[in-house]
C-alpha positions as MATLAB code, in Angstrom:
seq = 'MSLPSAPAQQPEKPPSGRGAEVGRRIGVGLMYGLWKPRVLGAWKVPATGPVIFAVNHSHNIDGPMVMGVAPRPTHFLIKKEAYVGPLGSFLTGIGQLKVDRATADRTAITRALGVLEAGGVLGIFPEGTRGDGDFASLRAGLAYFAVRSGAPIVPIAVMGSAEQPGRLIKALPPLRSRVDVVFGDPFDAGDGSGRRTRKALDEATERIQKQLTSHLETARRLTGR';
ca = [
     106.119  -39.065   34.956;
     109.490  -37.870   33.669;
     109.903  -37.538   29.931;
     112.544  -38.789   27.481;
     113.778  -36.664   24.614;
     112.128  -39.073   22.167;
     110.152  -42.250   22.841;
     111.514  -45.499   21.503;
     109.290  -47.328   19.078;
     107.761  -50.451   20.536;
     106.272  -53.335   18.552;
     103.233  -53.407   20.832;
      99.675  -53.790   19.734;
      98.012  -50.346   19.696;
      95.161  -49.700   22.134;
      91.848  -50.890   20.814;
      89.596  -48.206   19.341;
      86.730  -50.653   19.346;
      87.485  -51.463   22.967;
      87.379  -47.769   23.869;
      83.925  -47.521   22.265;
      82.800  -50.509   24.344;
      84.218  -48.752   27.401;
      82.275  -45.620   26.503;
      79.025  -47.596   26.332;
      79.743  -49.277   29.653;
      80.489  -45.858   31.128;
      77.177  -44.500   29.849;
      75.268  -47.282   31.601;
      77.163  -47.058   34.869;
      77.362  -43.289   35.204;
      73.732  -42.604   34.281;
      72.603  -45.581   36.340;
      74.437  -44.641   39.530;
      74.557  -40.830   39.337;
      72.887  -37.943   37.539;
      75.404  -36.482   35.098;
      74.756  -33.035   33.685;
      76.897  -32.424   30.614;
      77.718  -28.921   29.401;
      79.625  -28.015   26.232;
      80.173  -31.493   24.799;
      79.502  -30.005   21.355;
      82.840  -28.212   21.628;
      84.778  -31.465   21.208;
      86.104  -31.722   17.620;
      84.157  -34.445   15.821;
      87.245  -35.870   14.118;
      91.004  -35.763   14.416;
      93.353  -36.061   17.382;
      92.236  -34.478   20.647;
      93.614  -34.432   24.179;
      91.182  -34.307   27.094;
      92.703  -32.584   30.147;
      90.575  -33.571   33.143;
      90.745  -32.382   36.746;
      90.975  -35.296   39.143;
      89.281  -35.371   42.543;
      87.817  -38.869   42.832;
      87.757  -42.283   41.269;
      84.751  -41.729   39.021;
      86.249  -38.785   37.123;
      87.742  -40.950   34.372;
      84.752  -43.297   33.941;
      82.404  -40.305   34.074;
      84.216  -38.564   31.206;
      84.367  -41.823   29.258;
      80.617  -42.230   29.665;
      79.523  -38.705   28.728;
      82.107  -37.695   26.120;
      80.910  -37.736   22.507;
      83.947  -39.759   21.399;
      85.684  -42.889   22.747;
      88.607  -41.995   25.001;
      91.922  -43.693   25.783;
      93.024  -42.595   29.266;
      96.527  -42.857   30.660;
      95.967  -44.761   33.920;
      98.521  -45.479   36.628;
      99.880  -49.019   36.570;
      98.812  -49.552   40.200;
      95.200  -49.799   38.979;
      96.050  -52.756   36.738;
      95.521  -55.432   39.355;
      93.943  -58.802   38.621;
      90.797  -58.832   36.462;
      90.581  -55.034   36.500;
      93.876  -54.819   34.625;
      92.638  -57.075   31.848;
      89.376  -55.135   31.696;
      91.122  -51.758   31.378;
      93.355  -53.093   28.616;
      90.334  -54.579   26.861;
      88.542  -51.226   26.749;
      91.534  -49.484   25.220;
      93.041  -47.758   28.247;
      96.789  -47.144   28.610;
      98.887  -48.322   31.549;
     101.601  -45.890   32.613;
     104.365  -46.051   35.195;
     104.382  -42.566   36.675;
     107.718  -43.081   38.431;
     109.793  -43.536   35.275;
     110.115  -42.342   31.700;
     107.629  -44.966   30.509;
     108.596  -45.112   26.828;
     106.032  -47.786   26.014;
     103.154  -45.734   27.423;
     104.405  -42.588   25.676;
     104.713  -44.343   22.338;
     101.245  -45.878   22.607;
      99.683  -42.573   23.667;
     101.255  -40.803   20.697;
      99.950  -43.641   18.546;
      96.406  -42.856   19.682;
      96.827  -39.254   18.548;
      98.556  -40.179   15.289;
      95.559  -42.387   14.489;
      93.201  -39.440   15.068;
      91.912  -40.649   18.436;
      91.201  -39.051   21.811;
      93.787  -39.244   24.595;
      92.625  -38.576   28.158;
      95.069  -37.198   30.717;
      94.839  -36.152   34.364;
      97.500  -33.402   34.194;
      97.763  -33.169   37.977;
      99.161  -36.694   37.920;
      97.037  -38.083   40.744;
      93.863  -37.433   42.680;
      93.932  -34.188   44.658;
      91.930  -31.011   44.985;
      91.044  -31.098   41.315;
      91.985  -27.438   40.855;
      94.767  -27.810   38.259;
      97.156  -26.121   40.712;
     100.005  -28.529   39.999;
     100.596  -29.737   36.455;
     103.096  -32.269   35.203;
     104.936  -31.745   31.936;
     103.401  -34.812   30.277;
     100.375  -32.953   28.937;
     102.538  -30.285   27.293;
     104.792  -32.943   25.774;
     101.916  -34.806   24.118;
     100.258  -31.595   22.937;
     103.399  -30.028   21.470;
     104.707  -33.219   19.909;
     101.391  -34.248   18.325;
      99.952  -30.809   17.574;
      96.594  -32.037   18.919;
      94.283  -29.451   20.504;
      93.533  -29.708   24.207;
      89.941  -29.743   25.457;
      89.764  -28.835   29.162;
      87.188  -30.771   31.163;
      86.006  -29.947   34.680;
      84.192  -32.639   36.676;
      82.245  -30.857   39.398;
      80.510  -32.450   42.355;
      82.575  -35.614   42.632;
      84.508  -34.479   45.696;
      82.805  -31.844   47.777;
      79.451  -33.447   48.543;
      78.701  -34.714   52.065;
      76.944  -37.977   52.807;
      79.188  -40.288   50.798;
      79.004  -43.938   51.843;
      82.283  -44.607   50.073;
      84.942  -41.908   50.428;
      86.198  -42.240   46.856;
      82.728  -41.809   45.344;
      80.042  -39.098   45.403;
      76.660  -40.037   46.898;
      74.660  -42.343   44.679;
      72.088  -40.593   42.470;
      73.667  -37.199   43.190;
      74.307  -34.731   40.391;
      77.748  -34.604   38.828;
      78.476  -31.834   36.327;
      80.918  -32.388   33.461;
      81.877  -29.165   31.708;
      83.760  -29.256   28.393;
      85.757  -26.172   27.422;
      86.913  -24.659   24.159;
      89.769  -26.477   22.376;
      93.112  -24.670   22.406;
      96.651  -25.226   21.147;
      99.412  -25.512   23.728;
     102.318  -24.713   21.434;
     103.401  -21.315   20.163;
     103.243  -22.376   16.533;
     107.002  -22.789   16.170;
     106.985  -26.569   16.554;
     109.834  -26.341   19.093;
     110.140  -29.283   21.512;
     112.896  -27.959   23.759;
     112.620  -27.973   27.525;
     112.017  -24.226   27.436;
     109.235  -24.672   24.885;
     107.600  -27.358   27.058;
     107.869  -25.154   30.142;
     106.216  -22.282   28.256;
     103.507  -24.631   26.969;
     102.865  -25.927   30.483;
     102.410  -22.351   31.697;
      99.936  -21.616   28.900;
      98.066  -24.831   29.626;
      97.799  -24.082   33.338;
      96.318  -20.644   32.652;
      93.770  -22.105   30.229;
      92.759  -24.936   32.559;
      92.469  -22.658   35.589;
      90.344  -20.231   33.574;
      88.101  -23.071   32.422;
      87.655  -24.316   35.977;
      86.576  -20.839   37.083;
      84.094  -20.703   34.195;
      82.774  -24.164   35.102;
      82.221  -23.080   38.692;
      80.223  -20.059   37.540;
      78.145  -22.152   35.165;
      77.356  -24.865   37.707;
      77.244  -22.835   40.906;
      79.717  -25.231   42.554;
];
């Protein structure tokens, strides 16, 4: 997703906080019913105020898993291709944010910033799409939201959703298998200057990548995966 210098204000209804809480409860039921989540470090998530979750992305359950085990309701930026038929209405109803990754989606940017301005939790897959889940390739969107809002980033590693054999459905881990979700320490992406220049965003992206990679290595040691 490319980024504009400043998002235009849109008279759209903000994402539903109540809907995100409903989504969290649905996620709890589904994730604990179908798999065996093991959650580490959830206490590190700030109890109040704006927060950005930066989640590695290997398979389709990563977002719902984090929604279900996180201590606070989460509004994820989700690619517009997922908003098909009834699923699109459902995602909107539970407070998720549709984003067009191919353009400077000003509406999505404005609504995401609105979540943070209201003291909510914004969930982002900084790699942009499903991959190896190793944070090797980050897009600038995460740095933009972090620097512009001043919200701390909480790195989250979802372990076990990709590498396990015996999956009946390729996009999902085996049913009733263990999936580890490891929350890291919050950190600030900016340098404290408040600068929003391209250079500042590039520097923030570099800092973010180092922090996320370090967290993933820690999560692997903790989980043995």
